[in-house]
N, C-alpha and C positions, 0 to 999 in steps of 0.2 A: 396347468396343479405342477407338474413338473417348474413351472415359475415362478409359485408360489414355494416350493423346497424348495429351490436356489436363493431364495432372499432369507430367507433361515437362520441359513452361518452370519451369516453379514448383521442382523437382525442381533443375535449368540452374542456378537463378540462387540457389538454395541450397545450390550448393555454389558455384558464386561467390562468395558469401558466406564461405564457409567458407573455400577454397584467399584472402580479400583478408586477414583475419583469419588465417588461419597464415602470409602472406606476412609479412604487423606483425608476428606475434610470431617470425618466425622473423632479421626484421629486426633488431627489438628484442634477441636473444639473440643475435646477432652484434656487436651494437653491445657490447653487457659483457662478451664474450669479446676483445673490441678494447682494451676499458678496458685489461681484466685484462692484457692480452700488454702494452701502453704503461706498467703500474704499475708491473709487471716489469721490464720494461727501465729504467724509474725507478730502480728500485729496484738492479740492479745497478751500475747508474754509480753510483751514489750511495757504494755499497757500494768499487766501485771506487777513486776519487774521495781513501776515506774510508780505503786503500790506502798511495796512494799517498802521502798524508801523515804517513804512519804514516815511511815509511821517509825522509823530506827529514831530515838532520839536522843540528837548527840551528850555525850558524857560531860559532862561539867570536867573542867580543868582542877588536877586536882589539887588538896592545898596544897602546900609546903613548908612552913616554917619556917622561916630563917633567922638565924640569931643574929640578933643585937652584939654592935661590935663592944668586948668586954673594953675595952678604951676609952676616955672621955679628955676630952680638955679642956683647963678652963684657961680662963685668959682673970686674975688677981693683978690690976695695975696693967705695967703695964710687962705681965711676965706672966704666961705660958705651963699649965702645969698639965702637963701628964697624967692621970687617975687609971692606971688598969688594975682588972681583977684577976 
């Protein structure tokens, strides 16, 4: 009986160290899962942004009236005549 009683503290320490390593493994697993969820959320957000970008229609260039020159040059024979209005 004394031998069994003497072994209990050692086995309890072994269990505590196993529980500690299990807790560390669980913490690592939790971190891995959190990273996966964050990555999936980021990818979904990027897909939404790309979908929005595809929906945005490029605005056509505005039509700007251009003024025609008011002066014209006429060639009459060998003489150039400018007519300005």
